[in-house]
N, CA, C, O and the ligand as a Tripos MOL2 file, in Angstrom:
@<TRIPOS>MOLECULE
protein
  233   231    59     0     0
PROTEIN
NO_CHARGES

@<TRIPOS>ATOM
      1 N         -34.5650  -50.7830   32.9540 N.3       1 MET1
      2 CA        -34.6630  -49.3510   33.2460 C.3       1 MET1
      3 C         -34.0930  -48.5310   32.0950 C.2       1 MET1
      4 O         -32.8760  -48.4340   31.9400 O.2       1 MET1
      5 N         -34.9250  -47.9740   31.3300 N.am      2 SER2
      6 CA        -34.4370  -47.1310   30.2390 C.3       2 SER2
      7 C         -34.4270  -45.6850   30.6890 C.2       2 SER2
      8 O         -35.4560  -45.1070   31.0380 O.2       2 SER2
      9 N         -33.2610  -45.1340   30.6700 N.am      3 THR3
     10 CA        -33.1280  -43.7430   31.1390 C.3       3 THR3
     11 C         -32.6760  -42.8180   30.0220 C.2       3 THR3
     12 O         -31.9760  -41.8340   30.2560 O.2       3 THR3
     13 N         -33.0850  -43.1470   28.8080 N.am      4 GLU4
     14 CA        -32.7170  -42.2900   27.6850 C.3       4 GLU4
     15 C         -33.6040  -41.0570   27.6870 C.2       4 GLU4
     16 O         -34.8120  -41.1360   27.4620 O.2       4 GLU4
     17 N         -32.9910  -39.9430   27.9400 N.am      5 ASN5
     18 CA        -33.7720  -38.7180   28.0590 C.3       5 ASN5
     19 C         -33.7380  -37.8640   26.8010 C.2       5 ASN5
     20 O         -34.5950  -37.0040   26.5970 O.2       5 ASN5
     21 N         -32.7420  -38.1080   25.9630 N.am      6 ALA6
     22 CA        -32.6420  -37.2980   24.7510 C.3       6 ALA6
     23 C         -32.1700  -38.1370   23.5840 C.2       6 ALA6
     24 O         -31.6410  -39.2340   23.7650 O.2       6 ALA6
     25 N         -32.3610  -37.6200   22.3980 N.am      7 ALA7
     26 CA        -31.9120  -38.3290   21.2120 C.3       7 ALA7
     27 C         -30.3910  -38.3940   21.1850 C.2       7 ALA7
     28 O         -29.7010  -37.4080   21.4420 O.2       7 ALA7
     29 N         -29.9000  -39.5600   20.8720 N.am      8 THR8
     30 CA        -28.4570  -39.7300   20.8520 C.3       8 THR8
     31 C         -27.9990  -40.1700   19.4680 C.2       8 THR8
     32 O         -28.5970  -41.0440   18.8410 O.2       8 THR8
     33 N         -26.9320  -39.5450   19.0150 N.am      9 PHE9
     34 CA        -26.3720  -39.9170   17.7270 C.3       9 PHE9
     35 C         -25.3610  -41.0340   17.9150 C.2       9 PHE9
     36 O         -24.3860  -40.8880   18.6520 O.2       9 PHE9
     37 N         -25.6020  -42.1460   17.2450 N.am     10 ASP10
     38 CA        -24.6690  -43.2610   17.3120 C.3      10 ASP10
     39 C         -24.0130  -43.4380   15.9530 C.2      10 ASP10
     40 O         -24.6700  -43.7940   14.9740 O.2      10 ASP10
     41 N         -22.7360  -43.1920   15.9030 N.am     11 CYS11
     42 CA        -22.0250  -43.2950   14.6450 C.3      11 CYS11
     43 C         -21.7580  -44.7520   14.2810 C.2      11 CYS11
     44 O         -21.1680  -45.4940   15.0670 O.2      11 CYS11
     45 N         -22.1900  -45.1580   13.0940 N.am     12 PRO12
     46 CA        -21.9510  -46.5340   12.6540 C.3      12 PRO12
     47 C         -20.5150  -46.7610   12.2070 C.2      12 PRO12
     48 O         -20.0810  -47.9010   12.0430 O.2      12 PRO12
     49 N         -19.7870  -45.6800   12.0150 N.am     13 GLU13
     50 CA        -18.4090  -45.8060   11.5300 C.3      13 GLU13
     51 C         -17.4180  -45.9990   12.6710 C.2      13 GLU13
     52 O         -16.6100  -46.9270   12.6490 O.2      13 GLU13
     53 N         -17.4840  -45.1250   13.6600 N.am     14 CYS14
     54 CA        -16.5220  -45.2270   14.7510 C.3      14 CYS14
     55 C         -17.2070  -45.6140   16.0570 C.2      14 CYS14
     56 O         -16.5660  -45.7050   17.1030 O.2      14 CYS14
     57 N         -18.5170  -45.8400   15.9840 N.am     15 ASP15
     58 CA        -19.2640  -46.3460   17.1180 C.3      15 ASP15
     59 C         -19.2470  -45.3940   18.3120 C.2      15 ASP15
     60 O         -19.2570  -45.8250   19.4650 O.2      15 ASP15
     61 N         -19.2190  -44.1120   18.0240 N.am     16 VAL16
     62 CA        -19.2450  -43.1280   19.0870 C.3      16 VAL16
     63 C         -20.6990  -42.7270   19.3660 C.2      16 VAL16
     64 O         -21.5410  -42.7550   18.4690 O.2      16 VAL16
     65 N         -20.9740  -42.3650   20.5850 N.am     17 SER17
     66 CA        -22.3130  -41.9200   20.9440 C.3      17 SER17
     67 C         -22.2450  -40.5220   21.5290 C.2      17 SER17
     68 O         -21.4300  -40.2440   22.4090 O.2      17 SER17
     69 N         -23.1000  -39.6480   21.0360 N.am     18 ALA18
     70 CA        -23.1170  -38.2850   21.5290 C.3      18 ALA18
     71 C         -24.5300  -37.7350   21.4250 C.2      18 ALA18
     72 O         -25.2790  -38.1200   20.5270 O.2      18 ALA18
     73 N         -24.8960  -36.8550   22.3170 N.am     19 PRO19
     74 CA        -26.2200  -36.2320   22.2600 C.3      19 PRO19
     75 C         -26.4160  -35.4960   20.9380 C.2      19 PRO19
     76 O         -25.5240  -34.7850   20.4750 O.2      19 PRO19
     77 N         -27.5770  -35.6710   20.3430 N.am     20 SER20
     78 CA        -27.8500  -35.0490   19.0490 C.3      20 SER20
     79 C         -27.7240  -33.5390   19.1010 C.2      20 SER20
     80 O         -27.5280  -32.8810   18.0790 O.2      20 SER20
     81 N         -27.8380  -33.0020   20.2990 N.am     21 THR21
     82 CA        -27.7750  -31.5530   20.4410 C.3      21 THR21
     83 C         -26.3430  -31.0440   20.4730 C.2      21 THR21
     84 O         -26.1140  -29.8380   20.3820 O.2      21 THR21
     85 N         -25.3850  -31.9390   20.6000 N.am     22 SER22
     86 CA        -24.0030  -31.5110   20.7130 C.3      22 SER22
     87 C         -23.1570  -31.9260   19.5170 C.2      22 SER22
     88 O         -21.9340  -31.7890   19.5320 O.2      22 SER22
     89 N         -23.8160  -32.4300   18.4870 N.am     23 VAL23
     90 CA        -23.0900  -32.8070   17.2860 C.3      23 VAL23
     91 C         -23.3790  -31.8040   16.1780 C.2      23 VAL23
     92 O         -24.4570  -31.2110   16.1470 O.2      23 VAL23
     93 N         -22.4300  -31.6090   15.2700 N.am     24 PRO24
     94 CA        -22.6160  -30.6670   14.1700 C.3      24 PRO24
     95 C         -23.5120  -31.2460   13.0770 C.2      24 PRO24
     96 O         -23.7050  -32.4570   12.9740 O.2      24 PRO24
     97 N         -24.0460  -30.3450   12.2740 N.am     25 TYR25
     98 CA        -24.8950  -30.7650   11.1660 C.3      25 TYR25
     99 C         -24.3720  -30.1590    9.8770 C.2      25 TYR25
    100 O         -23.8060  -29.0650    9.8730 O.2      25 TYR25
    101 N         -24.5700  -30.8860    8.7780 N.am     26 ASP26
    102 CA        -24.1180  -30.3610    7.5030 C.3      26 ASP26
    103 C         -25.1560  -29.3960    6.9320 C.2      26 ASP26
    104 O         -26.1670  -29.0950    7.5660 O.2      26 ASP26
    105 N         -24.8790  -28.9230    5.7260 N.am     27 SER27
    106 CA        -25.7600  -27.9230    5.1150 C.3      27 SER27
    107 C         -27.1370  -28.4830    4.8030 C.2      27 SER27
    108 O         -28.0950  -27.7300    4.6310 O.2      27 SER27
    109 N         -27.2350  -29.7840    4.7300 N.am     28 LEU28
    110 CA        -28.5150  -30.4160    4.4210 C.3      28 LEU28
    111 C         -29.3000  -30.7460    5.6790 C.2      28 LEU28
    112 O         -30.4500  -31.1810    5.6100 O.2      28 LEU28
    113 N         -28.6750  -30.5370    6.8200 N.am     29 GLY29
    114 CA        -29.3730  -30.7850    8.0680 C.3      29 GLY29
    115 C         -29.1340  -32.1670    8.6230 C.2      29 GLY29
    116 O         -29.7790  -32.5820    9.5860 O.2      29 GLY29
    117 N         -28.1980  -32.8840    8.0090 N.am     30 TYR30
    118 CA        -27.9060  -34.2100    8.5190 C.3      30 TYR30
    119 C         -26.8120  -34.1350    9.5720 C.2      30 TYR30
    120 O         -25.8930  -33.3210    9.4820 O.2      30 TYR30
    121 N         -26.9300  -34.9850   10.5520 N.am     31 VAL31
    122 CA        -25.9480  -34.9850   11.6270 C.3      31 VAL31
    123 C         -24.6030  -35.4960   11.1170 C.2      31 VAL31
    124 O         -24.5340  -36.4280   10.3160 O.2      31 VAL31
    125 N         -23.5550  -34.8710   11.5980 N.am     32 VAL32
    126 CA        -22.2020  -35.2600   11.2010 C.3      32 VAL32
    127 C         -21.4340  -35.7160   12.4330 C.2      32 VAL32
    128 O         -21.4430  -35.0440   13.4640 O.2      32 VAL32
    129 N         -20.7890  -36.8290   12.3240 N.am     33 CYS33
    130 CA        -20.0260  -37.3470   13.4490 C.3      33 CYS33
    131 C         -18.8720  -36.4060   13.7800 C.2      33 CYS33
    132 O         -18.0740  -36.0810   12.9010 O.2      33 CYS33
    133 N         -18.7710  -35.9690   15.0200 N.am     34 PRO34
    134 CA        -17.7120  -35.0510   15.4350 C.3      34 PRO34
    135 C         -16.3600  -35.7360   15.5380 C.2      34 PRO34
    136 O         -15.3320  -35.0710   15.6660 O.2      34 PRO34
    137 N         -16.3550  -37.0370   15.4840 N.am     35 VAL35
    138 CA        -15.1100  -37.7800   15.6460 C.3      35 VAL35
    139 C         -14.4920  -38.1480   14.2920 C.2      35 VAL35
    140 O         -13.3360  -37.8250   14.0220 O.2      35 VAL35
    141 N         -15.2740  -38.8240   13.4470 N.am     36 CYS36
    142 CA        -14.7200  -39.2980   12.1840 C.3      36 CYS36
    143 C         -15.2700  -38.5330   10.9950 C.2      36 CYS36
    144 O         -14.7950  -38.6990    9.8720 O.2      36 CYS36
    145 N         -16.2670  -37.6960   11.2370 N.am     37 GLY37
    146 CA        -16.7980  -36.8880   10.1440 C.3      37 GLY37
    147 C         -17.8400  -37.6150    9.3190 C.2      37 GLY37
    148 O         -18.2140  -37.1520    8.2420 O.2      37 GLY37
    149 N         -18.3050  -38.7270    9.8020 N.am     38 TYR38
    150 CA        -19.3260  -39.4770    9.0810 C.3      38 TYR38
    151 C         -20.6300  -38.6980    9.0450 C.2      38 TYR38
    152 O         -21.0970  -38.2170   10.0770 O.2      38 TYR38
    153 N         -21.2170  -38.5730    7.8700 N.am     39 ALA39
    154 CA        -22.4850  -37.8720    7.7240 C.3      39 ALA39
    155 C         -23.6120  -38.8820    7.6020 C.2      39 ALA39
    156 O         -23.5650  -39.7830    6.7660 O.2      39 ALA39
    157 N         -24.6090  -38.7270    8.4300 N.am     40 ALA40
    158 CA        -25.7090  -39.6750    8.4620 C.3      40 ALA40
    159 C         -26.7130  -39.4120    7.3590 C.2      40 ALA40
    160 O         -27.9050  -39.2450    7.6150 O.2      40 ALA40
    161 N         -26.2300  -39.3770    6.1470 N.am     41 THR41
    162 CA        -27.1200  -39.1630    5.0100 C.3      41 THR41
    163 C         -27.8080  -40.4700    4.6410 C.2      41 THR41
    164 O         -27.1700  -41.5230    4.6330 O.2      41 THR41
    165 N         -29.0890  -40.4150    4.3380 N.am     42 PRO42
    166 CA        -29.8520  -41.6230    4.0160 C.3      42 PRO42
    167 C         -29.4290  -42.2210    2.6870 C.2      42 PRO42
    168 O         -29.4930  -43.4370    2.5060 O.2      42 PRO42
    169 N         -29.0020  -41.3920    1.7640 N.am     43 ALA43
    170 CA        -28.5880  -41.8820    0.4450 C.3      43 ALA43
    171 C         -27.3200  -41.1740   -0.0010 C.2      43 ALA43
    172 O         -27.3690  -40.0790   -0.5620 O.2      43 ALA43
    173 N         -26.2020  -41.8010    0.2510 N.am     44 PRO44
    174 CA        -24.9200  -41.2180   -0.1500 C.3      44 PRO44
    175 C         -24.8110  -41.0650   -1.6560 C.2      44 PRO44
    176 O         -25.1810  -41.9590   -2.4160 O.2      44 PRO44
    177 N         -24.2980  -39.9200   -2.0730 N.am     45 GLU45
    178 CA        -24.2120  -39.6590   -3.5110 C.3      45 GLU45
    179 C         -23.0820  -40.4490   -4.1520 C.2      45 GLU45
    180 O         -23.2370  -41.0770   -5.1990 O.2      45 GLU45
    181 N         -21.9450  -40.3920   -3.4830 N.am     46 ARG46
    182 CA        -20.7870  -41.0350   -4.1030 C.3      46 ARG46
    183 C         -20.8510  -42.5430   -4.0130 C.2      46 ARG46
    184 O         -21.2390  -43.1040   -2.9880 O.2      46 ARG46
    185 N         -20.4800  -43.1690   -5.0580 N.am     47 SER47
    186 CA        -20.4720  -44.6180   -5.0940 C.3      47 SER47
    187 C         -19.1540  -45.0970   -5.6920 C.2      47 SER47
    188 O         -19.0950  -46.0730   -6.4400 O.2      47 SER47
    189 N         -18.1090  -44.3730   -5.3320 N.am     48 SER48
    190 CA        -16.8060  -44.7060   -5.8960 C.3      48 SER48
    191 C         -16.3090  -46.0460   -5.3680 C.2      48 SER48
    192 O         -15.7180  -46.8380   -6.1030 O.2      48 SER48
    193 N         -16.5540  -46.2830   -4.1050 N.am     49 SER49
    194 CA        -16.0580  -47.5160   -3.5110 C.3      49 SER49
    195 C         -17.1410  -48.5880   -3.4580 C.2      49 SER49
    196 O         -16.9440  -49.6570   -2.8820 O.2      49 SER49
    197 N         -18.2790  -48.2900   -4.0610 N.am     50 ALA50
    198 CA        -19.3720  -49.2520   -4.0240 C.3      50 ALA50
    199 C         -19.0850  -50.4300   -4.9600 C.2      50 ALA50
    200 O         -19.2520  -51.5970   -4.6040 O.2      50 ALA50
    201 N         -18.6500  -50.0770   -6.1590 N.am     51 GLU51
    202 CA        -18.3590  -51.1390   -7.1080 C.3      51 GLU51
    203 C         -16.8840  -51.0740   -7.5070 C.2      51 GLU51
    204 O         -16.4720  -50.1950   -8.2650 O.2      51 GLU51
    205 N         -16.1340  -51.9760   -7.0090 N.am     52 ARG52
    206 CA        -14.7150  -52.0300   -7.3750 C.3      52 ARG52
    207 C         -14.3620  -53.4280   -7.8290 C.2      52 ARG52
    208 O         -14.7400  -54.4240   -7.2100 O.2      52 ARG52
    209 N         -13.6640  -53.4740   -8.8690 N.am     53 SER53
    210 CA        -13.1990  -54.7760   -9.3220 C.3      53 SER53
    211 C         -12.0710  -55.2460   -8.3960 C.2      53 SER53
    212 O         -11.1400  -54.4920   -8.1160 O.2      53 SER53
    213 N         -12.1570  -56.4520   -7.9390 N.am     54 PRO54
    214 CA        -11.1520  -56.9860   -7.0090 C.3      54 PRO54
    215 C          -9.7790  -57.0960   -7.6620 C.2      54 PRO54
    216 O          -8.7620  -57.1660   -6.9720 O.2      54 PRO54
    217 N          -9.7540  -57.1100   -8.9520 N.am     55 SER55
    218 CA         -8.4620  -57.2400   -9.6300 C.3      55 SER55
    219 C          -8.2490  -56.1010  -10.6260 C.2      55 SER55
    220 O          -7.7310  -56.3000  -11.7240 O.2      55 SER55
    221 N          -8.6650  -54.9040  -10.2100 N.am     56 ALA56
    222 CA         -8.5150  -53.7500  -11.0830 C.3      56 ALA56
    223 C          -7.0560  -53.3000  -11.1280 C.2      56 ALA56
    224 O          -6.5260  -52.9480  -12.1820 O.2      56 ALA56
    225 N          -6.4440  -53.3220   -9.9870 N.am     57 GLY57
    226 CA         -5.0510  -52.9220   -9.9280 C.3      57 GLY57
    227 C          -4.3530  -53.6750   -8.8150 C.2      57 GLY57
    228 O          -4.9510  -54.5380   -8.1720 O.2      57 GLY57
    229 N          -3.1200  -53.3610   -8.5910 N.am     58 ASP58
    230 CA         -2.3860  -54.0170   -7.5120 C.3      58 ASP58
    231 C          -1.8010  -55.3550   -7.8260 C.2      58 ASP58
    232 O          -1.1690  -55.9690   -6.9670 O.2      58 ASP58
    233 ZN        -17.8640  -41.4290   13.7090 Zn       59 ZN59
@<TRIPOS>BOND
     1     1     2 1
     2     2     3 1
     3     3     4 2
     4     3     5 am
     5     5     6 1
     6     6     7 1
     7     7     8 2
     8     7     9 am
     9     9    10 1
    10    10    11 1
    11    11    12 2
    12    11    13 am
    13    13    14 1
    14    14    15 1
    15    15    16 2
    16    15    17 am
    17    17    18 1
    18    18    19 1
    19    19    20 2
    20    19    21 am
    21    21    22 1
    22    22    23 1
    23    23    24 2
    24    23    25 am
    25    25    26 1
    26    26    27 1
    27    27    28 2
    28    27    29 am
    29    29    30 1
    30    30    31 1
    31    31    32 2
    32    31    33 am
    33    33    34 1
    34    34    35 1
    35    35    36 2
    36    35    37 am
    37    37    38 1
    38    38    39 1
    39    39    40 2
    40    39    41 am
    41    41    42 1
    42    42    43 1
    43    43    44 2
    44    43    45 am
    45    45    46 1
    46    46    47 1
    47    47    48 2
    48    47    49 am
    49    49    50 1
    50    50    51 1
    51    51    52 2
    52    51    53 am
    53    53    54 1
    54    54    55 1
    55    55    56 2
    56    55    57 am
    57    57    58 1
    58    58    59 1
    59    59    60 2
    60    59    61 am
    61    61    62 1
    62    62    63 1
    63    63    64 2
    64    63    65 am
    65    65    66 1
    66    66    67 1
    67    67    68 2
    68    67    69 am
    69    69    70 1
    70    70    71 1
    71    71    72 2
    72    71    73 am
    73    73    74 1
    74    74    75 1
    75    75    76 2
    76    75    77 am
    77    77    78 1
    78    78    79 1
    79    79    80 2
    80    79    81 am
    81    81    82 1
    82    82    83 1
    83    83    84 2
    84    83    85 am
    85    85    86 1
    86    86    87 1
    87    87    88 2
    88    87    89 am
    89    89    90 1
    90    90    91 1
    91    91    92 2
    92    91    93 am
    93    93    94 1
    94    94    95 1
    95    95    96 2
    96    95    97 am
    97    97    98 1
    98    98    99 1
    99    99   100 2
   100    99   101 am
   101   101   102 1
   102   102   103 1
   103   103   104 2
   104   103   105 am
   105   105   106 1
   106   106   107 1
   107   107   108 2
   108   107   109 am
   109   109   110 1
   110   110   111 1
   111   111   112 2
   112   111   113 am
   113   113   114 1
   114   114   115 1
   115   115   116 2
   116   115   117 am
   117   117   118 1
   118   118   119 1
   119   119   120 2
   120   119   121 am
   121   121   122 1
   122   122   123 1
   123   123   124 2
   124   123   125 am
   125   125   126 1
   126   126   127 1
   127   127   128 2
   128   127   129 am
   129   129   130 1
   130   130   131 1
   131   131   132 2
   132   131   133 am
   133   133   134 1
   134   134   135 1
   135   135   136 2
   136   135   137 am
   137   137   138 1
   138   138   139 1
   139   139   140 2
   140   139   141 am
   141   141   142 1
   142   142   143 1
   143   143   144 2
   144   143   145 am
   145   145   146 1
   146   146   147 1
   147   147   148 2
   148   147   149 am
   149   149   150 1
   150   150   151 1
   151   151   152 2
   152   151   153 am
   153   153   154 1
   154   154   155 1
   155   155   156 2
   156   155   157 am
   157   157   158 1
   158   158   159 1
   159   159   160 2
   160   159   161 am
   161   161   162 1
   162   162   163 1
   163   163   164 2
   164   163   165 am
   165   165   166 1
   166   166   167 1
   167   167   168 2
   168   167   169 am
   169   169   170 1
   170   170   171 1
   171   171   172 2
   172   171   173 am
   173   173   174 1
   174   174   175 1
   175   175   176 2
   176   175   177 am
   177   177   178 1
   178   178   179 1
   179   179   180 2
   180   179   181 am
   181   181   182 1
   182   182   183 1
   183   183   184 2
   184   183   185 am
   185   185   186 1
   186   186   187 1
   187   187   188 2
   188   187   189 am
   189   189   190 1
   190   190   191 1
   191   191   192 2
   192   191   193 am
   193   193   194 1
   194   194   195 1
   195   195   196 2
   196   195   197 am
   197   197   198 1
   198   198   199 1
   199   199   200 2
   200   199   201 am
   201   201   202 1
   202   202   203 1
   203   203   204 2
   204   203   205 am
   205   205   206 1
   206   206   207 1
   207   207   208 2
   208   207   209 am
   209   209   210 1
   210   210   211 1
   211   211   212 2
   212   211   213 am
   213   213   214 1
   214   214   215 1
   215   215   216 2
   216   215   217 am
   217   217   218 1
   218   218   219 1
   219   219   220 2
   220   219   221 am
   221   221   222 1
   222   222   223 1
   223   223   224 2
   224   223   225 am
   225   225   226 1
   226   226   227 1
   227   227   228 2
   228   227   229 am
   229   229   230 1
   230   230   231 1
   231   231   232 2
@<TRIPOS>SUBSTRUCTURE
     1 MET1         2 RESIDUE 1 A MET
     2 SER2         6 RESIDUE 1 A SER
     3 THR3        10 RESIDUE 1 A THR
     4 GLU4        14 RESIDUE 1 A GLU
     5 ASN5        18 RESIDUE 1 A ASN
     6 ALA6        22 RESIDUE 1 A ALA
     7 ALA7        26 RESIDUE 1 A ALA
     8 THR8        30 RESIDUE 1 A THR
     9 PHE9        34 RESIDUE 1 A PHE
    10 ASP10       38 RESIDUE 1 A ASP
    11 CYS11       42 RESIDUE 1 A CYS
    12 PRO12       46 RESIDUE 1 A PRO
    13 GLU13       50 RESIDUE 1 A GLU
    14 CYS14       54 RESIDUE 1 A CYS
    15 ASP15       58 RESIDUE 1 A ASP
    16 VAL16       62 RESIDUE 1 A VAL
    17 SER17       66 RESIDUE 1 A SER
    18 ALA18       70 RESIDUE 1 A ALA
    19 PRO19       74 RESIDUE 1 A PRO
    20 SER20       78 RESIDUE 1 A SER
    21 THR21       82 RESIDUE 1 A THR
    22 SER22       86 RESIDUE 1 A SER
    23 VAL23       90 RESIDUE 1 A VAL
    24 PRO24       94 RESIDUE 1 A PRO
    25 TYR25       98 RESIDUE 1 A TYR
    26 ASP26      102 RESIDUE 1 A ASP
    27 SER27      106 RESIDUE 1 A SER
    28 LEU28      110 RESIDUE 1 A LEU
    29 GLY29      114 RESIDUE 1 A GLY
    30 TYR30      118 RESIDUE 1 A TYR
    31 VAL31      122 RESIDUE 1 A VAL
    32 VAL32      126 RESIDUE 1 A VAL
    33 CYS33      130 RESIDUE 1 A CYS
    34 PRO34      134 RESIDUE 1 A PRO
    35 VAL35      138 RESIDUE 1 A VAL
    36 CYS36      142 RESIDUE 1 A CYS
    37 GLY37      146 RESIDUE 1 A GLY
    38 TYR38      150 RESIDUE 1 A TYR
    39 ALA39      154 RESIDUE 1 A ALA
    40 ALA40      158 RESIDUE 1 A ALA
    41 THR41      162 RESIDUE 1 A THR
    42 PRO42      166 RESIDUE 1 A PRO
    43 ALA43      170 RESIDUE 1 A ALA
    44 PRO44      174 RESIDUE 1 A PRO
    45 GLU45      178 RESIDUE 1 A GLU
    46 ARG46      182 RESIDUE 1 A ARG
    47 SER47      186 RESIDUE 1 A SER
    48 SER48      190 RESIDUE 1 A SER
    49 SER49      194 RESIDUE 1 A SER
    50 ALA50      198 RESIDUE 1 A ALA
    51 GLU51      202 RESIDUE 1 A GLU
    52 ARG52      206 RESIDUE 1 A ARG
    53 SER53      210 RESIDUE 1 A SER
    54 PRO54      214 RESIDUE 1 A PRO
    55 SER55      218 RESIDUE 1 A SER
    56 ALA56      222 RESIDUE 1 A ALA
    57 GLY57      226 RESIDUE 1 A GLY
    58 ASP58      230 RESIDUE 1 A ASP
    59 ZN59       233 GROUP 0 **** ****
């Protein structure tokens, strides 16, 4: 029995679920998680943490 009546935003970061109509959107029109602030952008611009040397520091 599927009773999904509306689009729901599921945050991959904090795993929260909320109706798409009740979540905020950024200036680009992408949904933003109201809990952790995760933006559901298809292609994130920043790649600072994408490539890190495991022995860069520490
Ligand atoms: Zn979230």
